[in-house]
N, C-alpha and C positions, 0 to 999 in steps of 0.2 A: 055695493062696493065702496062708493064715495063715503058712506057713513062710517065704514070700518077704518078707512084711511084717516078721516077727520078725527075719529075717536082716538086712534093710535097717536096721531100728532098731538092732540090735546093732552093725553096722558104723558107723553114724553116731555112736553114743554112744562107741564105742571111739576114734574119731578126735578127740574133743574134748579140750581141755586140762583135766586134772583140777583140781578146786578145791584151794585151799590145804590144807595139812596143818599144823594148829597145833603138832603135836609137832616139826615141822621148821622152825618159824619162827625168823627171826633177830631181832636187836635192831632197833629203828627207826633210821633214818639219823640220825647225830649232826650236825644242821644247825649247831649252835653251834660245831662244830670245823672247819667248811668254810672254806677259804681259796682264793684265786684263783691262787696261785703253784704251779708244778709243778717237778719234777725230771726229769732226762733218763733216765727209765725208759720205754721204749716198750712199748706194748701193741698187738699185731698179731693181728687175728682171722683164724682159719683154720677156717671152717665152725663146728663146734660147740665149738671150742677157741680159746684165745688163747695166744700166746707172750708172755711178759713178759721183756724184755731189760733187765737191770740194768747200764747202762753207767756207773754211778757207782762211786766208791771206797768206798761204804758197804754193809755187810752189813745186810739187813733180815730180822730174825727176829721171831717171835711177832707177826705182822701179820694184819690182816683186810682183804680186798679188798672195796671197795665199787664197784658198777657202777650207773650211771644214778641215783645218789642214792636207790636203793631196795633193790637186791639185794646180799647180802654172803655171804662165806664165809671161814673161816680159811685162811691160806696156809702152806705149809711155808717154811722159810728160803730167802731169795733172796740168795746170796752176791754180793759185788761182782764185776762182770764176767761174771756167769752168765746163762743163759737157762733159763726153766722153761716147761713146757706145762701149761695148766690147762683142765679141762673146764667149760664154762659151765653145764652142767646141775647143777653143785654149788651154784650160787647160789640163795638163797632170800630172800624178803622177810619183813617183820614178820608176815605172815599165813600164811606157809608156802608161798606160791606160788613155783613154780620159774621161773627165767629161761627164756624161749622161745629156745633155742639153735638151733632149726631141726632139720633132719635129713630123711632120705629119706621117712619116714612122716608128717611133719607136713603138715597141710593149710593152715595159715596162715603168713604171712610171719614169719621170725625177727625177734626184737626187735633193733633197732640198738644197738650199743654206742657210746654218746655220750660218757660221762665215766667215768673210772676213777680211784680213789683208794685209798691205803693208810691204814689206821688203825693207829698204833703204840702207842696206849694210850688210856685212857679220858679223859685230860685233855690229851693232845698234839694240836695241830692236824693235820688230815689232810694227807697228802702227795699232791699231784696228779700223775698220770701222763700221758704223751703217747699219745693214742689215734691210731693210724695206720690208714687204709684204710676207715673207715666214713664214710658220708655223712649 
Protein backbone atom coordinates (compact mmCIF):
# COMPACT_ATOMS: atom_id res chain seq x y z
CA UNK A 1 0.00 0.00 0.00
CA UNK A 2 2.83 2.41 0.87
CA UNK A 3 4.40 1.70 -2.51
CA UNK A 4 1.20 2.68 -4.37
CA UNK A 5 0.86 5.92 -2.38
CA UNK A 6 4.53 6.79 -2.95
CA UNK A 7 4.27 6.01 -6.67
CA UNK A 8 1.10 8.13 -7.03
CA UNK A 9 2.73 11.02 -5.20
CA UNK A 10 5.83 10.85 -7.44
CA UNK A 11 3.71 10.80 -10.59
CA UNK A 12 1.65 13.79 -9.46
CA UNK A 13 4.71 15.82 -8.48
CA UNK A 14 6.54 15.05 -11.73
CA UNK A 15 3.58 16.30 -13.82
CA UNK A 16 3.58 19.73 -12.22
CA UNK A 17 5.13 22.81 -13.80
CA UNK A 18 8.40 23.37 -11.95
CA UNK A 19 8.83 26.63 -10.08
CA UNK A 20 10.93 29.33 -11.63
CA UNK A 21 14.68 29.14 -11.65
CA UNK A 22 16.20 32.53 -10.76
CA UNK A 23 19.41 31.58 -12.58
CA UNK A 24 17.39 31.42 -15.85
CA UNK A 25 15.39 34.62 -15.25
CA UNK A 26 15.10 37.21 -17.99
CA UNK A 27 14.83 40.97 -17.58
CA UNK A 28 11.42 42.41 -16.69
CA UNK A 29 9.26 43.51 -19.63
CA UNK A 30 10.25 47.05 -20.77
CA UNK A 31 6.77 48.60 -20.64
CA UNK A 32 8.17 52.07 -21.33
CA UNK A 33 9.33 50.84 -24.78
CA UNK A 34 5.96 49.35 -25.80
CA UNK A 35 4.22 50.89 -28.82
CA UNK A 36 1.06 49.86 -30.65
CA UNK A 37 2.44 49.79 -34.20
CA UNK A 38 3.63 46.56 -35.81
CA UNK A 39 5.67 45.48 -38.82
CA UNK A 40 4.79 42.73 -41.33
CA UNK A 41 6.67 39.97 -39.54
CA UNK A 42 4.33 37.03 -38.97
CA UNK A 43 4.48 34.69 -35.99
CA UNK A 44 2.75 31.35 -36.56
CA UNK A 45 2.49 28.83 -33.76
CA UNK A 46 3.14 25.18 -34.53
CA UNK A 47 2.70 23.30 -31.27
CA UNK A 48 5.73 23.92 -29.07
CA UNK A 49 7.41 26.06 -31.74
CA UNK A 50 6.74 29.23 -33.67
CA UNK A 51 7.78 30.23 -37.14
CA UNK A 52 8.86 33.83 -37.52
CA UNK A 53 8.50 35.01 -41.12
CA UNK A 54 10.37 38.23 -41.84
CA UNK A 55 8.57 39.56 -44.91
CA UNK A 56 10.24 42.96 -44.56
CA UNK A 57 13.31 44.33 -46.33
CA UNK A 58 15.07 44.74 -42.97
CA UNK A 59 17.54 42.37 -41.35
CA UNK A 60 16.92 41.99 -37.61
CA UNK A 61 20.07 41.14 -35.67
CA UNK A 62 20.87 41.12 -31.96
CA UNK A 63 17.21 41.07 -30.92
CA UNK A 64 15.19 39.80 -27.99
CA UNK A 65 11.80 38.17 -28.55
CA UNK A 66 9.07 39.18 -26.06
CA UNK A 67 5.90 37.10 -25.79
CA UNK A 68 2.76 38.15 -23.89
CA UNK A 69 4.66 41.07 -22.32
CA UNK A 70 6.22 38.61 -19.89
CA UNK A 71 8.48 35.97 -21.45
CA UNK A 72 11.65 36.68 -23.43
CA UNK A 73 14.65 35.11 -25.10
CA UNK A 74 17.48 36.32 -27.33
CA UNK A 75 17.01 35.45 -31.02
CA UNK A 76 19.53 34.60 -33.72
CA UNK A 77 19.58 37.02 -36.67
CA UNK A 78 16.47 37.09 -38.84
CA UNK A 79 17.54 38.22 -42.34
CA UNK A 80 15.08 40.02 -44.61
CA UNK A 81 12.79 37.58 -46.42
CA UNK A 82 13.71 34.63 -44.21
CA UNK A 83 11.82 32.26 -41.93
CA UNK A 84 13.13 30.92 -38.67
CA UNK A 85 11.78 28.29 -36.27
CA UNK A 86 11.93 28.96 -32.53
CA UNK A 87 11.21 26.66 -29.58
CA UNK A 88 8.80 28.34 -27.14
CA UNK A 89 10.36 26.41 -24.24
CA UNK A 90 13.36 28.77 -24.45
CA UNK A 91 11.23 31.68 -23.21
CA UNK A 92 11.61 32.69 -19.54
CA UNK A 93 10.14 35.44 -17.41
CA UNK A 94 11.69 37.70 -14.76
CA UNK A 95 11.30 34.91 -12.17
CA UNK A 96 12.85 32.20 -14.34
CA UNK A 97 9.51 30.54 -15.07
CA UNK A 98 9.28 28.81 -18.43
CA UNK A 99 6.60 29.56 -21.03
CA UNK A 100 4.09 26.68 -21.03
CA UNK A 101 4.51 25.54 -24.63
CA UNK A 102 2.42 22.40 -24.12
CA UNK A 103 3.49 18.99 -25.32
CA UNK A 104 2.43 15.40 -25.04
CA UNK A 105 3.31 15.01 -21.35
CA UNK A 106 1.79 18.29 -20.12
CA UNK A 107 -1.40 18.00 -18.08
CA UNK A 108 -2.43 21.66 -18.31
CA UNK A 109 -3.43 23.70 -21.35
CA UNK A 110 -0.58 25.45 -23.21
CA UNK A 111 -0.30 29.20 -22.76
CA UNK A 112 -1.80 31.17 -25.63
CA UNK A 113 0.55 33.33 -27.63
CA UNK A 114 -1.27 36.66 -27.69
CA UNK A 115 1.37 39.31 -28.40
CA UNK A 116 4.89 39.09 -29.78
CA UNK A 117 7.46 41.87 -30.02
CA UNK A 118 11.13 42.34 -30.84
CA UNK A 119 13.44 44.42 -28.70
CA UNK A 120 16.24 45.94 -30.76
CA UNK A 121 18.04 47.81 -28.01
CA UNK A 122 17.68 49.11 -24.49
CA UNK A 123 16.36 52.52 -25.62
CA UNK A 124 14.67 51.65 -28.94
CA UNK A 125 10.86 51.17 -28.99
CA UNK A 126 9.75 47.55 -29.31
CA UNK A 127 8.75 46.25 -32.75
CA UNK A 128 5.31 44.65 -32.76
CA UNK A 129 4.85 41.40 -34.73
CA UNK A 130 1.70 39.94 -36.28
CA UNK A 131 0.57 36.83 -34.38
CA UNK A 132 -1.45 34.46 -36.61
CA UNK A 133 -3.54 31.54 -35.48
CA UNK A 134 -4.00 32.05 -31.73
CA UNK A 135 -7.33 32.90 -30.17
